[in-house]
mmCIF file of the N, C-alpha and C atoms, coordinates in Angstrom:
data_MODEL
# 
_entry.id   MODEL 
# 
loop_
_atom_site.group_PDB 
_atom_site.id 
_atom_site.type_symbol 
_atom_site.label_atom_id 
_atom_site.label_alt_id 
_atom_site.label_comp_id 
_atom_site.label_asym_id 
_atom_site.label_entity_id 
_atom_site.label_seq_id 
_atom_site.pdbx_PDB_ins_code 
_atom_site.Cartn_x 
_atom_site.Cartn_y 
_atom_site.Cartn_z 
_atom_site.occupancy 
_atom_site.B_iso_or_equiv 
_atom_site.pdbx_formal_charge 
_atom_site.auth_seq_id 
_atom_site.auth_comp_id 
_atom_site.auth_asym_id 
_atom_site.auth_atom_id 
_atom_site.pdbx_PDB_model_num 
ATOM 1   N N  . MET A 1 1  ? 20.281 49.915 16.860 1.00 0.00 ? 1  MET A N  1 
ATOM 2   C CA . MET A 1 1  ? 21.492 49.557 15.669 1.00 0.00 ? 1  MET A CA 1 
ATOM 3   C C  . MET A 1 1  ? 20.882 49.774 14.455 1.00 0.00 ? 1  MET A C  1 
ATOM 4   N N  . ARG A 1 2  ? 21.943 49.638 13.373 1.00 0.00 ? 2  ARG A N  1 
ATOM 5   C CA . ARG A 1 2  ? 21.163 49.766 12.190 1.00 0.00 ? 2  ARG A CA 1 
ATOM 6   C C  . ARG A 1 2  ? 21.519 48.265 11.410 1.00 0.00 ? 2  ARG A C  1 
ATOM 7   N N  . CYS A 1 3  ? 20.856 48.002 10.250 1.00 0.00 ? 3  CYS A N  1 
ATOM 8   C CA . CYS A 1 3  ? 21.034 46.974 9.806  1.00 0.00 ? 3  CYS A CA 1 
ATOM 9   C C  . CYS A 1 3  ? 22.319 47.032 9.037  1.00 0.00 ? 3  CYS A C  1 
ATOM 10  N N  . TYR A 1 4  ? 23.034 46.214 8.883  1.00 0.00 ? 4  TYR A N  1 
ATOM 11  C CA . TYR A 1 4  ? 24.170 46.164 7.834  1.00 0.00 ? 4  TYR A CA 1 
ATOM 12  C C  . TYR A 1 4  ? 23.862 46.090 6.499  1.00 0.00 ? 4  TYR A C  1 
ATOM 13  N N  . ILE A 1 5  ? 23.080 45.595 5.929  1.00 0.00 ? 5  ILE A N  1 
ATOM 14  C CA . ILE A 1 5  ? 22.425 45.366 4.615  1.00 0.00 ? 5  ILE A CA 1 
ATOM 15  C C  . ILE A 1 5  ? 21.982 46.657 4.190  1.00 0.00 ? 5  ILE A C  1 
ATOM 16  N N  . CYS A 1 6  ? 20.883 47.195 4.836  1.00 0.00 ? 6  CYS A N  1 
ATOM 17  C CA . CYS A 1 6  ? 19.742 48.138 4.336  1.00 0.00 ? 6  CYS A CA 1 
ATOM 18  C C  . CYS A 1 6  ? 19.998 49.493 5.139  1.00 0.00 ? 6  CYS A C  1 
ATOM 19  N N  . GLU A 1 7  ? 20.494 49.462 6.326  1.00 0.00 ? 7  GLU A N  1 
ATOM 20  C CA . GLU A 1 7  ? 20.999 50.631 7.121  1.00 0.00 ? 7  GLU A CA 1 
ATOM 21  C C  . GLU A 1 7  ? 19.605 51.050 7.732  1.00 0.00 ? 7  GLU A C  1 
ATOM 22  N N  . GLU A 1 8  ? 18.564 50.136 7.667  1.00 0.00 ? 8  GLU A N  1 
ATOM 23  C CA . GLU A 1 8  ? 17.303 50.805 8.498  1.00 0.00 ? 8  GLU A CA 1 
ATOM 24  C C  . GLU A 1 8  ? 17.509 50.114 9.962  1.00 0.00 ? 8  GLU A C  1 
ATOM 25  N N  . HIS A 1 9  ? 16.781 50.744 10.726 1.00 0.00 ? 9  HIS A N  1 
ATOM 26  C CA . HIS A 1 9  ? 16.688 50.098 12.012 1.00 0.00 ? 9  HIS A CA 1 
ATOM 27  C C  . HIS A 1 9  ? 16.451 48.838 12.271 1.00 0.00 ? 9  HIS A C  1 
ATOM 28  N N  . ALA A 1 10 ? 17.401 47.943 13.091 1.00 0.00 ? 10 ALA A N  1 
ATOM 29  C CA . ALA A 1 10 ? 17.270 46.529 13.697 1.00 0.00 ? 10 ALA A CA 1 
ATOM 30  C C  . ALA A 1 10 ? 17.741 46.730 14.898 1.00 0.00 ? 10 ALA A C  1 
ATOM 31  N N  . VAL A 1 11 ? 17.319 45.260 15.356 1.00 0.00 ? 11 VAL A N  1 
ATOM 32  C CA . VAL A 1 11 ? 17.695 44.661 16.791 1.00 0.00 ? 11 VAL A CA 1 
ATOM 33  C C  . VAL A 1 11 ? 19.026 44.035 16.776 1.00 0.00 ? 11 VAL A C  1 
ATOM 34  N N  . ASN A 1 12 ? 20.017 44.218 17.533 1.00 0.00 ? 12 ASN A N  1 
ATOM 35  C CA . ASN A 1 12 ? 21.106 43.364 17.608 1.00 0.00 ? 12 ASN A CA 1 
ATOM 36  C C  . ASN A 1 12 ? 20.811 42.130 18.553 1.00 0.00 ? 12 ASN A C  1 
ATOM 37  N N  . ALA A 1 13 ? 20.456 41.106 17.942 1.00 0.00 ? 13 ALA A N  1 
ATOM 38  C CA . ALA A 1 13 ? 20.291 39.627 18.747 1.00 0.00 ? 13 ALA A CA 1 
ATOM 39  C C  . ALA A 1 13 ? 21.531 39.309 19.560 1.00 0.00 ? 13 ALA A C  1 
ATOM 40  N N  . PRO A 1 14 ? 21.324 38.249 20.285 1.00 0.00 ? 14 PRO A N  1 
ATOM 41  C CA . PRO A 1 14 ? 22.311 37.545 21.253 1.00 0.00 ? 14 PRO A CA 1 
ATOM 42  C C  . PRO A 1 14 ? 23.463 37.301 20.278 1.00 0.00 ? 14 PRO A C  1 
ATOM 43  N N  . ASN A 1 15 ? 24.696 37.496 20.482 1.00 0.00 ? 15 ASN A N  1 
ATOM 44  C CA . ASN A 1 15 ? 25.916 37.190 19.495 1.00 0.00 ? 15 ASN A CA 1 
ATOM 45  C C  . ASN A 1 15 ? 26.522 36.049 20.094 1.00 0.00 ? 15 ASN A C  1 
ATOM 46  N N  . SER A 1 16 ? 27.135 35.495 19.102 1.00 0.00 ? 16 SER A N  1 
ATOM 47  C CA . SER A 1 16 ? 28.201 34.381 19.407 1.00 0.00 ? 16 SER A CA 1 
ATOM 48  C C  . SER A 1 16 ? 29.611 35.017 19.480 1.00 0.00 ? 16 SER A C  1 
ATOM 49  N N  . ALA A 1 17 ? 30.522 34.203 19.761 1.00 0.00 ? 17 ALA A N  1 
ATOM 50  C CA . ALA A 1 17 ? 32.196 34.937 19.869 1.00 0.00 ? 17 ALA A CA 1 
ATOM 51  C C  . ALA A 1 17 ? 32.561 35.485 18.576 1.00 0.00 ? 17 ALA A C  1 
ATOM 52  N N  . ASP A 1 18 ? 32.066 34.887 17.414 1.00 0.00 ? 18 ASP A N  1 
ATOM 53  C CA . ASP A 1 18 ? 32.620 35.486 16.208 1.00 0.00 ? 18 ASP A CA 1 
ATOM 54  C C  . ASP A 1 18 ? 31.596 36.164 15.330 1.00 0.00 ? 18 ASP A C  1 
ATOM 55  N N  . SER A 1 19 ? 30.254 36.164 15.801 1.00 0.00 ? 19 SER A N  1 
ATOM 56  C CA . SER A 1 19 ? 29.379 36.484 14.726 1.00 0.00 ? 19 SER A CA 1 
ATOM 57  C C  . SER A 1 19 ? 28.515 37.676 15.688 1.00 0.00 ? 19 SER A C  1 
ATOM 58  N N  . GLU A 1 20 ? 27.977 38.620 14.532 1.00 0.00 ? 20 GLU A N  1 
ATOM 59  C CA . GLU A 1 20 ? 26.834 39.279 15.123 1.00 0.00 ? 20 GLU A CA 1 
ATOM 60  C C  . GLU A 1 20 ? 25.603 38.963 14.498 1.00 0.00 ? 20 GLU A C  1 
ATOM 61  N N  . TRP A 1 21 ? 24.315 38.704 15.429 1.00 0.00 ? 21 TRP A N  1 
ATOM 62  C CA . TRP A 1 21 ? 23.441 38.599 14.778 1.00 0.00 ? 21 TRP A CA 1 
ATOM 63  C C  . TRP A 1 21 ? 22.160 39.648 14.906 1.00 0.00 ? 21 TRP A C  1 
ATOM 64  N N  . VAL A 1 22 ? 21.566 39.952 13.892 1.00 0.00 ? 22 VAL A N  1 
ATOM 65  C CA . VAL A 1 22 ? 20.676 40.869 13.495 1.00 0.00 ? 22 VAL A CA 1 
ATOM 66  C C  . VAL A 1 22 ? 19.388 40.569 13.218 1.00 0.00 ? 22 VAL A C  1 
ATOM 67  N N  . ASP A 1 23 ? 18.371 41.377 13.676 1.00 0.00 ? 23 ASP A N  1 
ATOM 68  C CA . ASP A 1 23 ? 16.920 41.224 13.517 1.00 0.00 ? 23 ASP A CA 1 
ATOM 69  C C  . ASP A 1 23 ? 16.270 42.342 12.865 1.00 0.00 ? 23 ASP A C  1 
ATOM 70  N N  . CYS A 1 24 ? 16.221 42.427 11.336 1.00 0.00 ? 24 CYS A N  1 
ATOM 71  C CA . CYS A 1 24 ? 15.631 43.606 10.724 1.00 0.00 ? 24 CYS A CA 1 
ATOM 72  C C  . CYS A 1 24 ? 14.556 43.318 10.122 1.00 0.00 ? 24 CYS A C  1 
ATOM 73  N N  . GLU A 1 25 ? 13.821 44.454 10.229 1.00 0.00 ? 25 GLU A N  1 
ATOM 74  C CA . GLU A 1 25 ? 12.091 44.104 9.932  1.00 0.00 ? 25 GLU A CA 1 
ATOM 75  C C  . GLU A 1 25 ? 12.175 43.841 8.425  1.00 0.00 ? 25 GLU A C  1 
ATOM 76  N N  . SER A 1 26 ? 13.175 44.622 7.629  1.00 0.00 ? 26 SER A N  1 
ATOM 77  C CA . SER A 1 26 ? 13.034 44.354 6.155  1.00 0.00 ? 26 SER A CA 1 
ATOM 78  C C  . SER A 1 26 ? 13.716 43.149 5.692  1.00 0.00 ? 26 SER A C  1 
ATOM 79  N N  . CYS A 1 27 ? 14.873 42.802 6.153  1.00 0.00 ? 27 CYS A N  1 
ATOM 80  C CA . CYS A 1 27 ? 16.006 41.903 5.996  1.00 0.00 ? 27 CYS A CA 1 
ATOM 81  C C  . CYS A 1 27 ? 15.782 40.592 6.511  1.00 0.00 ? 27 CYS A C  1 
ATOM 82  N N  . GLY A 1 28 ? 15.313 40.572 7.901  1.00 0.00 ? 28 GLY A N  1 
ATOM 83  C CA . GLY A 1 28 ? 14.912 39.453 8.539  1.00 0.00 ? 28 GLY A CA 1 
ATOM 84  C C  . GLY A 1 28 ? 15.973 39.071 9.341  1.00 0.00 ? 28 GLY A C  1 
ATOM 85  N N  . ARG A 1 29 ? 16.047 37.967 9.963  1.00 0.00 ? 29 ARG A N  1 
ATOM 86  C CA . ARG A 1 29 ? 17.297 37.541 11.054 1.00 0.00 ? 29 ARG A CA 1 
ATOM 87  C C  . ARG A 1 29 ? 18.341 37.006 10.048 1.00 0.00 ? 29 ARG A C  1 
ATOM 88  N N  . TYR A 1 30 ? 19.483 37.577 10.346 1.00 0.00 ? 30 TYR A N  1 
ATOM 89  C CA . TYR A 1 30 ? 20.869 36.951 9.805  1.00 0.00 ? 30 TYR A CA 1 
ATOM 90  C C  . TYR A 1 30 ? 22.185 36.950 10.530 1.00 0.00 ? 30 TYR A C  1 
ATOM 91  N N  . GLY A 1 31 ? 22.929 36.474 10.398 1.00 0.00 ? 31 GLY A N  1 
ATOM 92  C CA . GLY A 1 31 ? 24.456 36.871 11.081 1.00 0.00 ? 31 GLY A CA 1 
ATOM 93  C C  . GLY A 1 31 ? 25.100 37.397 10.198 1.00 0.00 ? 31 GLY A C  1 
ATOM 94  N N  . VAL A 1 32 ? 26.270 37.842 10.873 1.00 0.00 ? 32 VAL A N  1 
ATOM 95  C CA . VAL A 1 32 ? 27.694 38.330 10.241 1.00 0.00 ? 32 VAL A CA 1 
ATOM 96  C C  . VAL A 1 32 ? 28.740 38.019 10.834 1.00 0.00 ? 32 VAL A C  1 
ATOM 97  N N  . THR A 1 33 ? 29.613 37.192 10.203 1.00 0.00 ? 33 THR A N  1 
ATOM 98  C CA . THR A 1 33 ? 30.962 36.803 11.017 1.00 0.00 ? 33 THR A CA 1 
ATOM 99  C C  . THR A 1 33 ? 31.766 38.145 11.290 1.00 0.00 ? 33 THR A C  1 
ATOM 100 N N  . GLY A 1 34 ? 32.693 38.149 12.068 1.00 0.00 ? 34 GLY A N  1 
ATOM 101 C CA . GLY A 1 34 ? 33.604 39.274 12.547 1.00 0.00 ? 34 GLY A CA 1 
ATOM 102 C C  . GLY A 1 34 ? 34.396 39.374 11.206 1.00 0.00 ? 34 GLY A C  1 
ATOM 103 N N  . SER A 1 35 ? 35.013 38.474 10.785 1.00 0.00 ? 35 SER A N  1 
ATOM 104 C CA . SER A 1 35 ? 35.642 38.695 9.515  1.00 0.00 ? 35 SER A CA 1 
ATOM 105 C C  . SER A 1 35 ? 35.196 39.773 8.588  1.00 0.00 ? 35 SER A C  1 
ATOM 106 N N  . ALA A 1 36 ? 33.714 38.964 8.084  1.00 0.00 ? 36 ALA A N  1 
ATOM 107 C CA . ALA A 1 36 ? 33.217 39.948 7.080  1.00 0.00 ? 36 ALA A CA 1 
ATOM 108 C C  . ALA A 1 36 ? 32.952 41.270 7.519  1.00 0.00 ? 36 ALA A C  1 
ATOM 109 N N  . LEU A 1 37 ? 32.528 41.715 8.867  1.00 0.00 ? 37 LEU A N  1 
ATOM 110 C CA . LEU A 1 37 ? 32.448 43.093 9.185  1.00 0.00 ? 37 LEU A CA 1 
ATOM 111 C C  . LEU A 1 37 ? 33.465 43.930 9.309  1.00 0.00 ? 37 LEU A C  1 
ATOM 112 N N  . ALA A 1 38 ? 34.961 43.029 9.582  1.00 0.00 ? 38 ALA A N  1 
ATOM 113 C CA . ALA A 1 38 ? 36.268 43.724 9.495  1.00 0.00 ? 38 ALA A CA 1 
ATOM 114 C C  . ALA A 1 38 ? 36.646 44.140 8.078  1.00 0.00 ? 38 ALA A C  1 
ATOM 115 N N  . LEU A 1 39 ? 36.106 43.378 6.983  1.00 0.00 ? 39 LEU A N  1 
ATOM 116 C CA . LEU A 1 39 ? 36.241 43.732 5.580  1.00 0.00 ? 39 LEU A CA 1 
ATOM 117 C C  . LEU A 1 39 ? 35.438 44.796 5.414  1.00 0.00 ? 39 LEU A C  1 
ATOM 118 N N  . MET A 1 40 ? 34.265 44.888 5.765  1.00 0.00 ? 40 MET A N  1 
ATOM 119 C CA . MET A 1 40 ? 33.233 45.874 5.620  1.00 0.00 ? 40 MET A CA 1 
ATOM 120 C C  . MET A 1 40 ? 34.148 47.219 6.086  1.00 0.00 ? 40 MET A C  1 
ATOM 121 N N  . ARG A 1 41 ? 34.342 47.318 7.351  1.00 0.00 ? 41 ARG A N  1 
ATOM 122 C CA . ARG A 1 41 ? 34.960 48.387 7.953  1.00 0.00 ? 41 ARG A CA 1 
ATOM 123 C C  . ARG A 1 41 ? 36.389 48.949 7.462  1.00 0.00 ? 41 ARG A C  1 
ATOM 124 N N  . GLN A 1 42 ? 37.063 47.921 7.033  1.00 0.00 ? 42 GLN A N  1 
ATOM 125 C CA . GLN A 1 42 ? 38.410 48.361 6.403  1.00 0.00 ? 42 GLN A CA 1 
ATOM 126 C C  . GLN A 1 42 ? 38.405 48.882 5.127  1.00 0.00 ? 42 GLN A C  1 
ATOM 127 N N  . ASN A 1 43 ? 37.370 48.369 4.210  1.00 0.00 ? 43 ASN A N  1 
ATOM 128 C CA . ASN A 1 43 ? 37.446 48.622 2.952  1.00 0.00 ? 43 ASN A CA 1 
ATOM 129 C C  . ASN A 1 43 ? 36.471 49.839 2.706  1.00 0.00 ? 43 ASN A C  1 
ATOM 130 N N  . VAL A 1 44 ? 35.565 50.075 3.791  1.00 0.00 ? 44 VAL A N  1 
ATOM 131 C CA . VAL A 1 44 ? 34.349 51.129 3.630  1.00 0.00 ? 44 VAL A CA 1 
ATOM 132 C C  . VAL A 1 44 ? 33.753 50.558 2.397  1.00 0.00 ? 44 VAL A C  1 
ATOM 133 N N  . ARG A 1 45 ? 33.271 49.700 2.678  1.00 0.00 ? 45 ARG A N  1 
ATOM 134 C CA . ARG A 1 45 ? 32.224 48.776 1.481  1.00 0.00 ? 45 ARG A CA 1 
ATOM 135 C C  . ARG A 1 45 ? 30.795 48.721 2.185  1.00 0.00 ? 45 ARG A C  1 
ATOM 136 N N  . VAL A 1 46 ? 29.897 48.652 1.483  1.00 0.00 ? 46 VAL A N  1 
ATOM 137 C CA . VAL A 1 46 ? 28.628 48.383 1.564  1.00 0.00 ? 46 VAL A CA 1 
ATOM 138 C C  . VAL A 1 46 ? 27.918 47.024 1.030  1.00 0.00 ? 46 VAL A C  1 
ATOM 139 N N  . PHE A 1 47 ? 26.996 46.557 1.728  1.00 0.00 ? 47 PHE A N  1 
ATOM 140 C CA . PHE A 1 47 ? 26.413 45.117 1.113  1.00 0.00 ? 47 PHE A CA 1 
ATOM 141 C C  . PHE A 1 47 ? 25.674 45.844 -0.177 1.00 0.00 ? 47 PHE A C  1 
ATOM 142 N N  . ASN A 1 48 ? 25.294 44.705 -1.186 1.00 0.00 ? 48 ASN A N  1 
ATOM 143 C CA . ASN A 1 48 ? 24.457 45.049 -2.001 1.00 0.00 ? 48 ASN A CA 1 
ATOM 144 C C  . ASN A 1 48 ? 22.976 44.691 -1.448 1.00 0.00 ? 48 ASN A C  1 
ATOM 145 N N  . VAL A 1 49 ? 21.943 45.497 -1.330 1.00 0.00 ? 49 VAL A N  1 
ATOM 146 C CA . VAL A 1 49 ? 20.875 45.143 -0.681 1.00 0.00 ? 49 VAL A CA 1 
ATOM 147 C C  . VAL A 1 49 ? 20.005 44.079 -1.391 1.00 0.00 ? 49 VAL A C  1 
ATOM 148 N N  . PRO A 1 50 ? 19.673 44.381 -2.498 1.00 0.00 ? 50 PRO A N  1 
ATOM 149 C CA . PRO A 1 50 ? 18.736 43.289 -3.510 1.00 0.00 ? 50 PRO A CA 1 
ATOM 150 C C  . PRO A 1 50 ? 19.339 41.977 -3.600 1.00 0.00 ? 50 PRO A C  1 
ATOM 151 N N  . ARG A 1 51 ? 20.684 41.938 -3.636 1.00 0.00 ? 51 ARG A N  1 
ATOM 152 C CA . ARG A 1 51 ? 21.217 40.479 -4.164 1.00 0.00 ? 51 ARG A CA 1 
ATOM 153 C C  . ARG A 1 51 ? 21.429 39.760 -2.666 1.00 0.00 ? 51 ARG A C  1 
ATOM 154 N N  . SER A 1 52 ? 21.764 40.666 -1.547 1.00 0.00 ? 52 SER A N  1 
ATOM 155 C CA . SER A 1 52 ? 22.017 40.158 -0.188 1.00 0.00 ? 52 SER A CA 1 
ATOM 156 C C  . SER A 1 52 ? 20.442 39.615 0.113  1.00 0.00 ? 52 SER A C  1 
ATOM 157 N N  . ARG A 1 53 ? 19.551 40.540 -0.153 1.00 0.00 ? 53 ARG A N  1 
ATOM 158 C CA . ARG A 1 53 ? 17.888 39.844 0.335  1.00 0.00 ? 53 ARG A CA 1 
ATOM 159 C C  . ARG A 1 53 ? 17.563 38.521 -0.453 1.00 0.00 ? 53 ARG A C  1 
ATOM 160 N N  . ASP A 1 54 ? 18.093 38.779 -1.828 1.00 0.00 ? 54 ASP A N  1 
ATOM 161 C CA . ASP A 1 54 ? 17.896 37.406 -2.646 1.00 0.00 ? 54 ASP A CA 1 
ATOM 162 C C  . ASP A 1 54 ? 18.320 36.087 -1.966 1.00 0.00 ? 54 ASP A C  1 
ATOM 163 N N  . TRP A 1 55 ? 19.894 36.257 -1.639 1.00 0.00 ? 55 TRP A N  1 
ATOM 164 C CA . TRP A 1 55 ? 20.539 35.384 -0.929 1.00 0.00 ? 55 TRP A CA 1 
ATOM 165 C C  . TRP A 1 55 ? 19.887 34.948 -0.193 1.00 0.00 ? 55 TRP A C  1 
ATOM 166 N N  . PHE A 1 56 ? 19.406 35.713 1.187  1.00 0.00 ? 56 PHE A N  1 
ATOM 167 C CA . PHE A 1 56 ? 18.735 35.398 2.434  1.00 0.00 ? 56 PHE A CA 1 
ATOM 168 C C  . PHE A 1 56 ? 17.321 34.790 2.149  1.00 0.00 ? 56 PHE A C  1 
ATOM 169 N N  . ALA A 1 57 ? 16.776 34.992 1.017  1.00 0.00 ? 57 ALA A N  1 
ATOM 170 C CA . ALA A 1 57 ? 15.426 34.167 0.592  1.00 0.00 ? 57 ALA A CA 1 
ATOM 171 C C  . ALA A 1 57 ? 15.930 32.889 0.090  1.00 0.00 ? 57 ALA A C  1 
ATOM 172 N N  . LEU A 1 58 ? 16.944 32.913 -0.693 1.00 0.00 ? 58 LEU A N  1 
ATOM 173 C CA . LEU A 1 58 ? 17.248 31.372 -1.132 1.00 0.00 ? 58 LEU A CA 1 
ATOM 174 C C  . LEU A 1 58 ? 17.671 30.462 0.062  1.00 0.00 ? 58 LEU A C  1 
ATOM 175 N N  . GLU A 1 59 ? 18.591 30.896 1.059  1.00 0.00 ? 59 GLU A N  1 
ATOM 176 C CA . GLU A 1 59 ? 18.971 30.094 2.050  1.00 0.00 ? 59 GLU A CA 1 
ATOM 177 C C  . GLU A 1 59 ? 17.828 29.892 2.915  1.00 0.00 ? 59 GLU A C  1 
ATOM 178 N N  . ARG A 1 60 ? 16.918 30.777 3.046  1.00 0.00 ? 60 ARG A N  1 
ATOM 179 C CA . ARG A 1 60 ? 15.583 30.515 3.924  1.00 0.00 ? 60 ARG A CA 1 
ATOM 180 C C  . ARG A 1 60 ? 14.883 29.150 3.296  1.00 0.00 ? 60 ARG A C  1 
ATOM 181 N N  . SER A 1 61 ? 14.770 29.384 1.925  1.00 0.00 ? 61 SER A N  1 
ATOM 182 C CA . SER A 1 61 ? 13.956 28.343 1.179  1.00 0.00 ? 61 SER A CA 1 
ATOM 183 C C  . SER A 1 61 ? 14.780 27.013 1.396  1.00 0.00 ? 61 SER A C  1 
ATOM 184 N N  . ARG A 1 62 ? 15.986 27.064 1.616  1.00 0.00 ? 62 ARG A N  1 
ATOM 185 C CA . ARG A 1 62 ? 16.689 25.555 1.794  1.00 0.00 ? 62 ARG A CA 1 
ATOM 186 C C  . ARG A 1 62 ? 16.603 25.183 3.426  1.00 0.00 ? 62 ARG A C  1 
ATOM 187 N N  . GLY A 1 63 ? 15.893 26.054 4.086  1.00 0.00 ? 63 GLY A N  1 
ATOM 188 C CA . GLY A 1 63 ? 15.509 25.650 5.506  1.00 0.00 ? 63 GLY A CA 1 
ATOM 189 C C  . GLY A 1 63 ? 16.558 26.336 6.537  1.00 0.00 ? 63 GLY A C  1 
ATOM 190 N N  . VAL A 1 64 ? 17.307 27.299 6.138  1.00 0.00 ? 64 VAL A N  1 
ATOM 191 C CA . VAL A 1 64 ? 18.298 28.056 6.929  1.00 0.00 ? 64 VAL A CA 1 
ATOM 192 C C  . VAL A 1 64 ? 17.604 29.110 7.486  1.00 0.00 ? 64 VAL A C  1 
ATOM 193 N N  . ASP A 1 65 ? 17.347 28.775 9.001  1.00 0.00 ? 65 ASP A N  1 
ATOM 194 C CA . ASP A 1 65 ? 16.564 30.188 9.629  1.00 0.00 ? 65 ASP A CA 1 
ATOM 195 C C  . ASP A 1 65 ? 17.451 31.301 9.746  1.00 0.00 ? 65 ASP A C  1 
ATOM 196 N N  . ARG A 1 66 ? 18.599 31.413 10.348 1.00 0.00 ? 66 ARG A N  1 
ATOM 197 C CA . ARG A 1 66 ? 19.321 32.632 10.075 1.00 0.00 ? 66 ARG A CA 1 
ATOM 198 C C  . ARG A 1 66 ? 20.566 32.458 9.251  1.00 0.00 ? 66 ARG A C  1 
ATOM 199 N N  . PRO A 1 67 ? 20.594 32.915 8.128  1.00 0.00 ? 67 PRO A N  1 
ATOM 200 C CA . PRO A 1 67 ? 21.659 32.905 7.190  1.00 0.00 ? 67 PRO A CA 1 
ATOM 201 C C  . PRO A 1 67 ? 22.887 33.831 7.705  1.00 0.00 ? 67 PRO A C  1 
ATOM 202 N N  . ILE A 1 68 ? 24.111 33.254 7.505  1.00 0.00 ? 68 ILE A N  1 
ATOM 203 C CA . ILE A 1 68 ? 25.238 33.875 8.118  1.00 0.00 ? 68 ILE A CA 1 
ATOM 204 C C  . ILE A 1 68 ? 26.097 34.527 6.837  1.00 0.00 ? 68 ILE A C  1 
ATOM 205 N N  . ILE A 1 69 ? 26.424 35.667 7.149  1.00 0.00 ? 69 ILE A N  1 
ATOM 206 C CA . ILE A 1 69 ? 27.309 36.383 5.956  1.00 0.00 ? 69 ILE A CA 1 
ATOM 207 C C  . ILE A 1 69 ? 28.635 35.951 6.468  1.00 0.00 ? 69 ILE A C  1 
ATOM 208 N N  . ASP A 1 70 ? 29.591 35.516 5.502  1.00 0.00 ? 70 ASP A N  1 
ATOM 209 C CA . ASP A 1 70 ? 30.932 35.171 5.998  1.00 0.00 ? 70 ASP A CA 1 
ATOM 210 C C  . ASP A 1 70 ? 31.900 35.824 4.783  1.00 0.00 ? 70 ASP A C  1 
ATOM 211 N N  . THR A 1 71 ? 33.047 35.934 4.888  1.00 0.00 ? 71 THR A N  1 
ATOM 212 C CA . THR A 1 71 ? 34.188 36.491 3.736  1.00 0.00 ? 71 THR A CA 1 
ATOM 213 C C  . THR A 1 71 ? 33.826 35.651 2.562  1.00 0.00 ? 71 THR A C  1 
ATOM 214 N N  . PHE A 1 72 ? 33.360 34.661 2.490  1.00 0.00 ? 72 PHE A N  1 
ATOM 215 C CA . PHE A 1 72 ? 33.384 33.779 1.466  1.00 0.00 ? 72 PHE A CA 1 
ATOM 216 C C  . PHE A 1 72 ? 32.016 34.088 0.157  1.00 0.00 ? 72 PHE A C  1 
ATOM 217 N N  . ASN A 1 73 ? 30.820 34.545 1.180  1.00 0.00 ? 73 ASN A N  1 
ATOM 218 C CA . ASN A 1 73 ? 29.553 34.811 0.446  1.00 0.00 ? 73 ASN A CA 1 
ATOM 219 C C  . ASN A 1 73 ? 29.114 36.138 0.397  1.00 0.00 ? 73 ASN A C  1 
ATOM 220 N N  . THR A 1 74 ? 30.111 37.233 1.034  1.00 0.00 ? 74 THR A N  1 
ATOM 221 C CA . THR A 1 74 ? 29.586 38.569 0.771  1.00 0.00 ? 74 THR A CA 1 
ATOM 222 C C  . THR A 1 74 ? 29.232 39.075 -0.401 1.00 0.00 ? 74 THR A C  1 
ATOM 223 N N  . LEU A 1 75 ? 28.213 39.841 -0.427 1.00 0.00 ? 75 LEU A N  1 
ATOM 224 C CA . LEU A 1 75 ? 27.826 40.423 -1.796 1.00 0.00 ? 75 LEU A CA 1 
ATOM 225 C C  . LEU A 1 75 ? 27.945 42.075 -1.628 1.00 0.00 ? 75 LEU A C  1 
ATOM 226 N N  . TRP A 1 76 ? 29.217 42.263 -2.015 1.00 0.00 ? 76 TRP A N  1 
ATOM 227 C CA . TRP A 1 76 ? 29.328 43.815 -2.142 1.00 0.00 ? 76 TRP A CA 1 
ATOM 228 C C  . TRP A 1 76 ? 28.520 44.668 -3.221 1.00 0.00 ? 76 TRP A C  1 
ATOM 229 N N  . ASP A 1 77 ? 28.495 45.761 -2.835 1.00 0.00 ? 77 ASP A N  1 
ATOM 230 C CA . ASP A 1 77 ? 27.732 46.922 -4.023 1.00 0.00 ? 77 ASP A CA 1 
ATOM 231 C C  . ASP A 1 77 ? 28.894 47.375 -4.917 1.00 0.00 ? 77 ASP A C  1 
# 
């Protein structure tokens, strides 16, 4: 699979019912809710790579192992 953020090679980790979990060498481990993925696909939008990575770093500094992108914290390009 491809990373939803940077589009580099990534591994699809075990998913939950409404989220996809991604393990990317460049972006790290993160999740994306089904709602955020639907918006991305409907609007043909892409995530802002630097801002998303910065947000991941901030969340991880707060102790969040796998940040989850949802419709409220999505950083579009």
